N, C-alpha and C positions, 0 to 999 in steps of 0.2 A: 396649627391653624388659628386664625384670628378668632373664630367662634368659640374655641375652647378656652380662651382666656377669661378668667373670672374678673368681672368688673365690680368695683366697689360702689356702693350707693353714693350718689353725689346730689347736691342740692339742685343741679340742673336737670337731672332725670326725675321723671314723675314718680310719685310714691306707688301708684297703681302699677306702673311698669316694673318697678323694683320688686313688688310683691309677686307679679306673674313670672318674672325671671329669677325669683328666689335669690335676689341680692340682699333682701332683708329676710334671712332665713327664719328667725324667731317669729316674726309677724306672719309670714306665709304659713309656717307650720301651725301656729296658733289658730289661724283662720281655717285651715284644713282640718285640724283636730276638732275644733268646736262644731264645724259643719257636719263632720262625720258623726260625732256624738249626738248632735241634734237630730240628724236624719235617722239614726238608729233608734233613738227613743220614740220618734214620731211614727215611723213606719213599721218597726219590728215589735216594739213593746207597746205600742198603741197609746202613748201619752199624747196630750194635746199641748199646743204651743204655750198656753197660759201657765200650765204647770211647769214647763221647762224654764220659761222666763222667770218664774217665781223662784225656782231652785237656784238658778244662776244668781239672782239678786241676793238670796239668802247666803249663798257661798261667798259672794264678793263682800257683802257687809260683814260677815263673820270673820273673814280673813283680815279685812282692814281693822276691825275692832281688836282682834287678837294682836295684830302687829303694833297698833298704837298702845295697847295695854302693856305689852312686853317692853316697848321702848320707855314708857313712863316708869315701869317697875324697875328696870335694870339701870337705866342711865338718867332717869328723871328729865329727859329732854323731850320736848314736844315734837311729834312727827312733822317732817317737812313735806308739805303738800303743794309746794309751788310747781313741782314738775308734773303733777296730775292734771294736765290740761290738754285739750285738743289743739294741736298746732295750727296756725293760720295757713301754713303750706298745705297741710292735709285737707283742710276745708276747701281751699282754692282749687286744689287738684281734683277733688271729688266733684265740685261744681262744674269745673271745666270738662271733666269726662262726661257728666250728665248732659251738659250743653252740646257737646259734640255728638252724643248719641241722639239727642232730639233733632239736631240739624240733619243728621243722616236719615232719620225717619221722615222728616219733612221732604227732603230731596227725593227719597224713594217714593213717597206718596205722590209727589208731583210728576215723577217719571211714569208711574203707573197710570195716573188719572189724566193729567193735563196734556202730556205729550203723546198719548194714545199709541204707545209702543206695544204692539200686540204680543211680541215675544216676551217682553217684561211682564205683561199682564198674565199671559199663560203660565209663565214660570212662577209668578206670585200665587196664582190660584192653585197650581200644583203643589207649591210649598206649603200652603195652608191646608191642603187636603192631606198631605203626608203628616203635618203637625196634628191634625185632628185624629188621624189614625193612631199616632203615638199617644195622644191624650186619652184614647180609650184603653191603652195598656198601662201607661204610667201617669201618676198624678203630678201636680205642679211642683210639689216639694222634691220629688225624685228627679224631675227634669232640671230644676235649679241646681240640685246637688251634682248631677252628672255634668252640667255645664260648668260648675265651679271646678270640679276635678279636672275636666278637660282643659279649662283655662289655666290651671296651675301646673299642668304637666306638658301639654303640647308646646307652648312657647319656649319653655326651658329645654325640651328635647330638640326643638328646631334650632335654638341658639347653639346647642352643643354639637348636634349631629347634622346640621343643615347641609353642609358641604357634601357629606357622605350620602345623604338622602338624594340630593340633586344629581350626584354622579350616578347613583343607582338607578334613578328614574331615567337619566340619559342613556345608560347602558340598556335598560329594558326597552326603551323606545327604539334604539338602534336594532336590538335583537328582534323586536316585534316587526319592525319595518323590513328587516331581512327575511324573516319568516313569511311575511305577507308577499314580498316580491317572489320568493321561491314558490309559494302556493299559487300565486297569480300566473307564473310561468308554466307550472304544471297544468293548471286549468286551461290555459291557452293551447298547450301541446295536445291535451286530450280533445279539446274542441276541434283543433285542426285535423287530428286523426279521425274523429267521427265524421267531420265534413268530407275528408278525403275518401273515407270508406263509403259514404253515401254517393259521392260522385262516381266511384268505381261501380257500385251496384246499378246506378242509373245507366252507365255506359254499357254494362253487360245486358241489361234488359232491353236496351235499344238494339 
């Protein structure tokens, strides 16, 4: 299947898409690992975000310091820092993704408010009601973590098993339609029998 073919990351494809589809496995795994560790420390062990950020900063500075010291001690060569920079492609892709998200939000607000679509309005109110119920059970950090995990698993699973899932859904739809038709026929037969029985009783009473 075409979906099972592994695609190499290319400059044409977006960095965010490569992360979600695990084409850049190291970066995707790093994001998932850091997010899981941060959520565990915040929600299970009760640390606050400032403490975790401070620990991460201490760890990064210590590793860079040790790395530079070992390089100077062993080879007397200054560490090369030209590669430690955020690429312009990553910044442009991030800004583009944020812009698309904001445009979709504006369009959605316009549909709900200006176009007066009652179905969209009711669905939006229902969605916010469900979200408020979820907010009573889960905090924002947990919701963000769950969303990140879903975002890093569902697209990859769909890319790999999308054809099988579509075939399974089609088979289930056909089976459910067949079961519905059979049930509908049985109900009509029972209805006809009851109606026929009532007609016979009326004839006997007459």
